[in-house]
C-alpha positions as YAML, in Angstrom:
chain: A
units: angstrom
residues:
- id: 1
  name: UNK
  ca: [-78.24, -2.04, -1.56]
- id: 2
  name: UNK
  ca: [-81.67, -0.57, -2.47]
- id: 3
  name: UNK
  ca: [-83.90, -1.89, -4.36]
- id: 4
  name: UNK
  ca: [-85.17, -0.72, -8.49]
- id: 5
  name: UNK
  ca: [-88.12, -2.32, -9.23]
- id: 6
  name: UNK
  ca: [-89.40, -0.29, -12.49]
- id: 7
  name: UNK
  ca: [-90.01, 3.58, -11.56]
- id: 8
  name: UNK
  ca: [-89.97, 2.61, -7.41]
- id: 9
  name: UNK
  ca: [-86.83, 2.58, -5.67]
- id: 10
  name: UNK
  ca: [-87.33, 0.56, -2.33]
- id: 11
  name: UNK
  ca: [-84.38, 1.09, 0.75]
- id: 12
  name: UNK
  ca: [-83.25, -2.38, 1.70]
- id: 13
  name: UNK
  ca: [-85.31, -2.38, 4.38]
- id: 14
  name: UNK
  ca: [-88.65, -1.02, 2.98]
- id: 15
  name: UNK
  ca: [-88.60, 1.46, 5.11]
- id: 16
  name: UNK
  ca: [-88.20, 4.36, 2.27]
- id: 17
  name: UNK
  ca: [-90.24, 3.85, -1.19]
- id: 18
  name: UNK
  ca: [-89.69, 6.65, -3.93]
- id: 19
  name: UNK
  ca: [-92.64, 6.16, -6.11]
- id: 20
  name: UNK
  ca: [-91.65, 8.12, -10.02]
- id: 21
  name: UNK
  ca: [-94.67, 6.98, -11.67]
- id: 22
  name: UNK
  ca: [-96.95, 7.87, -9.04]
- id: 23
  name: UNK
  ca: [-94.37, 11.13, -7.94]
- id: 24
  name: UNK
  ca: [-94.35, 10.36, -4.08]
- id: 25
  name: UNK
  ca: [-91.97, 9.63, -1.53]
- id: 26
  name: UNK
  ca: [-93.02, 7.22, 1.63]
- id: 27
  name: UNK
  ca: [-91.60, 6.80, 4.75]
- id: 28
  name: UNK
  ca: [-92.71, 3.84, 6.65]
- id: 29
  name: UNK
  ca: [-92.31, 1.80, 10.27]
- id: 30
  name: UNK
  ca: [-92.65, -1.19, 8.83]
- id: 31
  name: UNK
  ca: [-96.25, -1.37, 9.88]
- id: 32
  name: UNK
  ca: [-97.74, 2.43, 9.23]
- id: 33
  name: UNK
  ca: [-96.87, 5.11, 6.43]
- id: 34
  name: UNK
  ca: [-95.18, 7.77, 8.69]
- id: 35
  name: UNK
  ca: [-94.73, 10.12, 6.52]
- id: 36
  name: UNK
  ca: [-95.75, 11.02, 2.48]
- id: 37
  name: UNK
  ca: [-94.82, 13.40, 0.46]
- id: 38
  name: UNK
  ca: [-95.94, 14.20, -3.02]
- id: 39
  name: UNK
  ca: [-98.49, 13.73, -5.03]
- id: 40
  name: UNK
  ca: [-101.42, 11.93, -2.10]
- id: 41
  name: UNK
  ca: [-103.87, 9.22, -2.13]
- id: 42
  name: UNK
  ca: [-106.43, 11.34, -2.90]
- id: 43
  name: UNK
  ca: [-104.56, 13.10, -6.10]
- id: 44
  name: UNK
  ca: [-103.37, 16.76, -4.46]
- id: 45
  name: UNK
  ca: [-99.47, 17.55, -3.91]
- id: 46
  name: UNK
  ca: [-99.24, 17.44, -0.53]
- id: 47
  name: UNK
  ca: [-97.85, 15.95, 2.67]
- id: 48
  name: UNK
  ca: [-98.86, 13.67, 5.60]
- id: 49
  name: UNK
  ca: [-97.12, 13.04, 8.78]
- id: 50
  name: UNK
  ca: [-98.64, 10.21, 10.76]
- id: 51
  name: UNK
  ca: [-97.93, 9.11, 14.38]
- id: 52
  name: UNK
  ca: [-97.09, 5.01, 15.23]
- id: 53
  name: UNK
  ca: [-100.29, 4.14, 15.38]
- id: 54
  name: UNK
  ca: [-101.80, 5.74, 11.64]
- id: 55
  name: UNK
  ca: [-103.40, 8.97, 13.19]
- id: 56
  name: UNK
  ca: [-103.00, 12.30, 10.96]
- id: 57
  name: UNK
  ca: [-100.77, 14.29, 12.88]
- id: 58
  name: UNK
  ca: [-100.30, 17.10, 9.98]
- id: 59
  name: UNK
  ca: [-101.86, 16.80, 6.62]
- id: 60
  name: UNK
  ca: [-101.12, 19.68, 4.31]
- id: 61
  name: UNK
  ca: [-102.60, 19.67, 0.67]
- id: 62
  name: UNK
  ca: [-104.57, 21.54, -1.54]
- id: 63
  name: UNK
  ca: [-107.99, 20.15, 0.19]
- id: 64
  name: UNK
  ca: [-106.64, 19.69, 3.58]
- id: 65
  name: UNK
  ca: [-104.87, 21.96, 6.23]
- id: 66
  name: UNK
  ca: [-104.58, 20.93, 9.49]
- id: 67
  name: UNK
  ca: [-102.33, 19.87, 12.17]
- id: 68
  name: UNK
  ca: [-102.99, 17.79, 15.21]
- id: 69
  name: UNK
  ca: [-101.53, 17.15, 19.02]
- id: 70
  name: UNK
  ca: [-99.96, 13.73, 19.27]
- id: 71
  name: UNK
  ca: [-102.92, 12.77, 22.07]
- id: 72
  name: UNK
  ca: [-105.25, 14.53, 19.66]
- id: 73
  name: UNK
  ca: [-106.26, 17.61, 22.01]
- id: 74
  name: UNK
  ca: [-105.92, 20.33, 20.16]
- id: 75
  name: UNK
  ca: [-106.29, 20.82, 16.15]
- id: 76
  name: UNK
  ca: [-105.52, 23.34, 13.91]
- id: 77
  name: UNK
  ca: [-107.35, 23.86, 11.23]
- id: 78
  name: UNK
  ca: [-106.51, 26.12, 8.05]
- id: 79
  name: UNK
  ca: [-109.22, 25.00, 6.07]
- id: 80
  name: UNK
  ca: [-111.91, 25.72, 8.40]
- id: 81
  name: UNK
  ca: [-109.61, 28.87, 10.02]
- id: 82
  name: UNK
  ca: [-110.65, 27.20, 13.59]
- id: 83
  name: UNK
  ca: [-108.11, 26.21, 16.91]
- id: 84
  name: UNK
  ca: [-110.31, 23.72, 18.94]
- id: 85
  name: UNK
  ca: [-109.16, 21.87, 22.30]
- id: 86
  name: UNK
  ca: [-110.74, 18.93, 23.29]
- id: 87
  name: UNK
  ca: [-111.22, 17.14, 26.91]
- id: 88
  name: UNK
  ca: [-109.48, 13.85, 27.79]
- id: 89
  name: UNK
  ca: [-113.01, 12.61, 26.73]
- id: 90
  name: UNK
  ca: [-113.18, 14.17, 23.33]
- id: 91
  name: UNK
  ca: [-115.39, 16.68, 24.49]
- id: 92
  name: UNK
  ca: [-114.85, 20.03, 22.80]
- id: 93
  name: UNK
  ca: [-113.70, 22.92, 25.50]
- id: 94
  name: UNK
  ca: [-112.52, 25.81, 23.39]
- id: 95
  name: UNK
  ca: [-113.07, 26.84, 19.86]
- id: 96
  name: UNK
  ca: [-111.16, 30.22, 18.63]
- id: 97
  name: UNK
  ca: [-112.13, 30.67, 15.29]
- id: 98
  name: UNK
  ca: [-114.89, 29.91, 12.49]
- id: 99
  name: UNK
  ca: [-117.21, 27.10, 13.37]
- id: 100
  name: UNK
  ca: [-119.32, 25.82, 16.74]
- id: 101
  name: UNK
  ca: [-118.48, 22.58, 18.26]
...
């Protein structure tokens, strides 16, 4: 079964933890925290989803609201009110919304 230490409940394989003291759930693949939900490291409440390399694919909180494609070529940034598309070499090729390259 699961392990309960203080205010933290952890699955037997250590991939899921519920931290009651810090108000957060974390799902890990063993090396990367793939999903964080609740109170984030910056103190805001939100959710972060990462790929197997630790890159943020979705970060939604009171400070950041961004979704990025798995290859990093397309980014939807709600705070900046823009969609940004990049080439393979990371050069921006299309910007819809506010801002500039």
